[in-house]
C-alpha positions as CSV (number, residue, x, y, z in Angstrom):
1,X,-91.2,-67.1,-5.3
2,X,-95.5,-67.1,-4.7
3,X,-96.7,-67.4,-1.4
4,X,-98.4,-70.7,-0.8
5,X,-102.1,-70.4,0.3
6,X,-104.4,-72.8,2.7
7,X,-107.3,-74.5,1.0
8,X,-110.2,-74.9,2.9
9,X,-109.4,-78.9,3.5
10,X,-105.8,-77.3,4.9
11,X,-103.9,-78.6,2.1
12,X,-101.1,-76.2,1.2
13,X,-101.8,-74.5,-2.8
14,X,-99.7,-72.8,-5.1
15,X,-101.5,-70.6,-6.9
16,X,-101.8,-71.8,-10.8
17,X,-99.4,-70.8,-13.3
18,X,-100.6,-68.0,-15.5
19,X,-101.7,-69.8,-19.0
20,X,-103.0,-68.4,-22.4
21,X,-104.0,-70.3,-25.7
22,X,-101.6,-69.6,-29.0
23,X,-103.2,-67.9,-31.6
24,X,-103.8,-70.7,-35.0
25,X,-101.4,-68.1,-37.5
26,X,-98.8,-68.4,-34.6
27,X,-98.7,-72.4,-34.6
28,X,-98.3,-72.4,-38.5
29,X,-95.5,-70.0,-38.1
30,X,-93.9,-72.4,-35.5
31,X,-94.7,-75.5,-37.7
32,X,-93.2,-73.7,-40.9
33,X,-89.8,-73.6,-38.8
34,X,-89.5,-77.6,-37.9
35,X,-88.0,-79.7,-40.2
36,X,-91.1,-82.3,-39.5
37,X,-92.9,-82.5,-36.4
38,X,-90.7,-85.5,-34.4
39,X,-89.8,-85.8,-30.9
40,X,-86.6,-84.6,-31.4
41,X,-87.3,-81.9,-34.2
42,X,-89.8,-80.0,-31.4
43,X,-86.7,-80.5,-28.5
44,X,-83.9,-79.0,-30.8
45,X,-85.8,-76.0,-32.4
46,X,-88.0,-75.0,-29.5
47,X,-87.0,-77.3,-26.2
48,X,-90.9,-78.9,-26.0
49,X,-92.1,-82.0,-25.9
50,X,-94.9,-83.6,-28.4
51,X,-97.3,-82.9,-25.2
52,X,-97.1,-79.6,-25.6
53,X,-96.8,-79.3,-29.4
54,X,-99.9,-81.2,-29.1
55,X,-101.6,-78.4,-26.7
56,X,-100.6,-75.5,-29.2
57,X,-102.0,-77.2,-32.5
58,X,-105.2,-78.1,-30.8
59,X,-105.6,-74.6,-29.2
60,X,-105.4,-75.5,-25.7
61,X,-103.6,-73.4,-22.9
62,X,-99.9,-73.7,-22.3
63,X,-97.6,-71.7,-19.3
64,X,-96.7,-68.2,-20.3
65,X,-92.9,-68.8,-19.8
66,X,-93.4,-72.1,-21.7
67,X,-94.7,-69.6,-24.7
68,X,-91.8,-67.0,-23.8
69,X,-89.1,-69.7,-24.4
70,X,-90.4,-70.9,-27.9
71,X,-90.6,-67.6,-29.2
72,X,-87.3,-67.0,-27.8
73,X,-86.1,-70.0,-29.7
74,X,-88.3,-69.4,-33.0
75,X,-86.5,-65.6,-32.9
76,X,-83.4,-67.6,-33.0
77,X,-84.1,-69.9,-35.5
78,X,-85.5,-66.7,-38.0
79,X,-81.5,-64.7,-37.3
80,X,-80.0,-67.5,-38.4
81,X,-81.6,-68.5,-41.8
82,X,-81.5,-64.8,-42.7
């Protein structure tokens, strides 16, 4: 567990989660495995929300742990298709 830090105002602040931007070619590969871009398919395939998908599509950062989960599920989809 991460150690809380004190801000200069005395509040307890936890360090921000590590985020990163996903390259567009990876987003296109993820999209290719979706039957349709719907709330149901996004959750069933990658366990993500429409908000997370929008961030991916628009090149905005997402949490590293979220990307790791997406890529694990993507690999599972590929192995089922083989």
